[in-house]
N, C-alpha and C positions, 0 to 999 in steps of 0.2 A: 604652348609649345614646348617639351625640350627633345635637347639633341639625340638622344636617346629615342625618345616617341617618334619621332620623324627615322631615326633610322627601322625603325620595327615597321616601320609602313613603306620599305625597300627590299622586296621580296627576293631581287638579287642578292644581296650582301648575304644574305644566312649568315650558315658559322666562318664564311672566308673571311681572313684577317684583308681585307681587299683596299691599296692606297696608290690605285692609280687615278685618283677624282681630274688631277692633274691633263688626266687625257681623257678619260668619260667617266660622269658621274649618272650612276643606276637612279632613273628616277622612281618613284614610290609609285604603292600602285592608282592613286586618286589622280596622279600626273597620266599618266596610260591612260584610264579611262576617261580624262577626258577630254586631248584627242583623238581617241575611235568615237565617243560620242560628237565629235563635231562632223566626221566622214560621212556616221551614220545618219543625221542630221541632214544636210547637207543634199547628201545621197537618195533615200528616202523622199525627201523631203522633194526635190526639184521640181516632180508634179508639181505638187498644187503652190509652189511660192520660187519667187524670182532667184536662180542661184546663182546669179552675181551680186544682185541687193545682197544676201544672205552673206557673201565672203565680205562685201564691202565694211558691211559691216562690222563684222568680227575683225577687219584689218585695221579699224579704224577702234575697237574697242583695245586691244593685245597692245597700238601704237602706243594708246593712251599708257597701259600698265607697265611697258617697259621704259615710257619717257619718266613714268614718275619715280621706278625704280632706280633710274640712273641722272635725273638731276636735269632733263632737257625736257623741252616741252613738243607735244607731238608732233609737229609738223618738220621737229628736227632730229626724225626717228623714222628710215628708212628700212621694213623686213627684208633679212636676208637668207641662207641657205645656212653660213657661216661669216665664221674670219677673217679666212682664206675669199671667200666671196666677197668681201665686204672692201676687200683689202681692194682685191683685181678692179672694182667697180670704180672706188676712186681710180685707179691706175690710170684705164677707161677713158671718164672722163675731164682728164688735164692738155689743153691743150699744147701736142709738147716742142719741143722744137731742138733738132743737135744740138749737142753741146751742153744742154741744162744737164744739174746736177742733181743726183739723187741723194741721199745719204744718210744712211741703214748703221746699227751695230753689228758686231759679227753675233750677238743674241740672240739673233732674231729665227723663229720658229720660222721654215720654209715657206711660211704666208705671208711676210712680212724678205721675203727674197727671188722669191722666183717672179713675180712681178716684176721687178726691176730688172731680175737679170734679162726677161725675158723685150725687155726699152732698150738694151746695148742695142741691141742691133739695127735700132734708128737712129744711133747714135748719141744717144741719154748714157754722161756718166755715172757709174755707179762708186760712189765713196764708201767703205767698209769702215768704220771709226770701230780701231782694236783698244778693248776691252780687258779690265784683268780683274778673278774670282768677282763677276759681276756688276761691277764697279763700269760707272762715264766718268771720265774727269774730263770735269768741266771745262778748264781750258781747251784741252784736245780739243775737246767737242765744239767751241765756238766758232777756232780756226775752222773745225771740218763744216759747217751750215754754215761759215762767211757769205760764200757764194750761191746757194744752195737753193733748188728752186721747191725741191718737198724734203720733208725729215722724218723717217717714218723710224721707230722705237716701242716697245714693250713695256707697260706701267709693271709688269711683276715679269721677271724672266723663266722662262722654261726651263731655261738653264741651269741657274742657281738659286734660285727662289729668291732672290735678293727683288727690293722693293723700290725703283728708279724717279727719282724726283718730279715727276710731269710736269707739274705748274714750270718750276725750275726751266725743266729744259725746254718746253712750248715758247717760255716768256725768248729764251734766246735765243730761237727760231726765229722767233717772230718778231726781235731785231731785226732781222737778217732778211726778211721780208719772205720766207721760205712757209710754205704750208706743211700743216705740221698734221701727221698721221699717228694715232696711237693706237696698238694692237692693245688690248684688255683684257685679250680671252681668261687672263686668270683672275682676273676679281668680280665679280658679280657673284655673288652667293659666299665670296670667299672675306672680303673688307667693304667695306663701307668707300662709296665712288659718287661724284659729283661731276658730272664732265662740265658744267658752267665754271665751275673752279678749275678744274683744269684749264680749261681756257682753250683750250689744241680744239682745229677746223677740223678735224675729222678723229671719231672712236668707232673702230672695231669690233665688235665682240660676236661672244655668243653663247646660250643656255642648258650646251650639253654637258657642263664638267661641275664646278662649284655650285650652283645653284639649283640640280640634278631635275634638269627639265631632257627633252626629246632632240635628239641629232634633228640638224635641220632646221634648226628656233635660233638663225643669228639677227644680228640687228645690227646699225649704221647709224651712228649719230651723227650729223654733219651741220656745223655752224652753218646759221643762215646765208651773215654775208660771205661769207666762202660757198658757200653753196652757186652761189649768183655766179659765178666766172666758170661750174662742173661743166660742162659740153658732154654726156656722157654717147658714146660711140653706141653701147645696148641699147633703145627706144625702144617704147611699146605703150601701150594704150594706159598706163599706169604713168608712165613718167611727165602724158602731158596736159594741159590744161584743156584742147580737145581733139580729143582723136580724132574728127573728122574735118580740124580745118585746114584751110589753103595750107597753112605755113606747121610750122613744128615751135611751142610755145612751149618751154619747161614747166613743171609745177615751181614756184617759186624755192623751196626749201628741196627736202630729202627724200621727196615723193621721188621727184627725178630721177632718183637712180633706184626705183620698181620699173620694173618692164610688162610683163602680161600673168597670165592665170597661171599662179599656185594655190595649191590648197594652205589655208589658215590653220590642220593641223595640230601642226608639231609649234608652232605660239602661242594655239589654244592651252595646251601643255604647258610649254611653257610659263603662262599667267599666272595656271595654276600652282603652279611650282615655287613662281616670282611668292605667294599668296602663306607657302611655306615659310619659304625661306625669313620674309617676316615675321610668320606668326613665331620662329622662333628669337630672331630678331638676331640682326648683327654683330650688334656686341658680344653679345652672351657666341655668338658663331665664334667670330675673331677673337675673343679670350679661352675659350675648351683649345681653340687650334692649337694657339701658345702654348697652354699646358702639355698640351699630349707632343708637340714639339721638341719642347725645350724635354721633356722626358727619352724622349726618342734619342735628341743630340747628344743628351748625357752620357749615354751606349757606347757611340759612336766616340772611339779617338782620333786626338784633333791632329793627326796626318794622313788622317782617312773623310773628316768634313768637308767639301768638297762649298759646303754652303755657307751662310753665316751659322756663330754659334749665339749669336742672340739672335731673336726672335722677326723675321720679318713675313714672314707669309709662310704655309704649311709646305710648301715645294719644298722637299731636301735630298740634295745628292752630295752622294757617298759614294768615291773611292772603293770599288774591288778590282780583285784581278783580271776578272776573265765576265764582265757584266754576261754576256746572256748566257753562260751557264751558272750563275747567278740568280738568275731571273728564272730560267728554269726547275734549279735546284727548292729556288722559294718556291717554284707554284705546286710542287711535288707534294709539298705541305699546308696548300690550299693557302699561299700567303702572293702575295700580289703586289709588283712591284713592277717595272718598265727598267730596259735601258737607255742610256743615251750616246747620241755621236758625237755631242759635246759639250759638258765635260765624261770624260770617257768616264762611264759612271754606272749607279741604278740611281733612281729617285724613285724617294716616298711622296705618295704625295697625301696629307694627313688633313682631314678633315672633321669635323666637329661629330659628327656621328661614329669617329671610330673611337676603341675605345683604349683603355689604361692594360688592360687585358692583351688586345694587340698591339699594343705596342711593346708588350715584354717579349711579346712571340717574334716579333717582328725583328729585337736584338736579341734574344737567344740564336738567331737562327741565323744571321750577323757574324756572331761570337767568332763560325769557322773561317771568317775572311782574313782573321788580324793573325 
């Protein structure tokens, strides 16, 4: 499959120049059909078959598909609703003590901010590492995490599109004895990823962006050894070995972070979306994103480009005088970008399914800003 063929399968794109994949990647028709078919089979067949058996078989099937895509073992993957959901589940499974330190960067999405802000009420110190131009200074980072209980950072920053050196940052945090939690939501479907190579204790992500999966298809990788020390506050029959046992015995790996009855529909759709991404090939996707972002950046003056001039990801942040007004003006011309709270600008998310003609439309529309 080619990127152009993949685009043709996405009804929502049509003639719009859509550059908001970093927030939401509209799904191909067959992804939506797969999710709908699961609900239909589950509900219409429930009188003749065991709906719990059907659901649990599906949980395992989609877990295996996701694990293969990110380089994990199936038992290391918990099915969640979103990246936020995954991060929150980890935050709620650690036995915090007053004075514990959480380190995050100033580049984090609210998903990587609010759970720690909530813990401040319980005497947890949240240390924010300041960055410059979407970059982490390694020495400042090492100093910040030296006494940390947990470190949270993004693999690809939603603010600048910079790609952080995940394995290196994880190694520094591991040497300090800190739990490492990576927000990887901008990675799947855009760049190849292998959670075992990263070495983090946990990686939270979701499939509704670059993989073009449905909303609600989140997933959380947890290293088996790290999971042994997690005792979730939210617990249900999917969290434990024996739901009717006298004592709680958590599942040995990531499964302890799942809770109760949920529909597998979104994850069924995600599995279909991952098949489509693999049919195109991540190398081909990344190569095309690089080509298209280079084309876009060539049309943006140096003093207006807030992302790196050289390729790092499909997220391109551009300085404009009035981001909200610019988003509205471009929308009137069927060009979709989004504004950011920090840095103050607009962000174009360029996917392999984008086209050269759309890039040129965006450049021409932005000319009025310079």
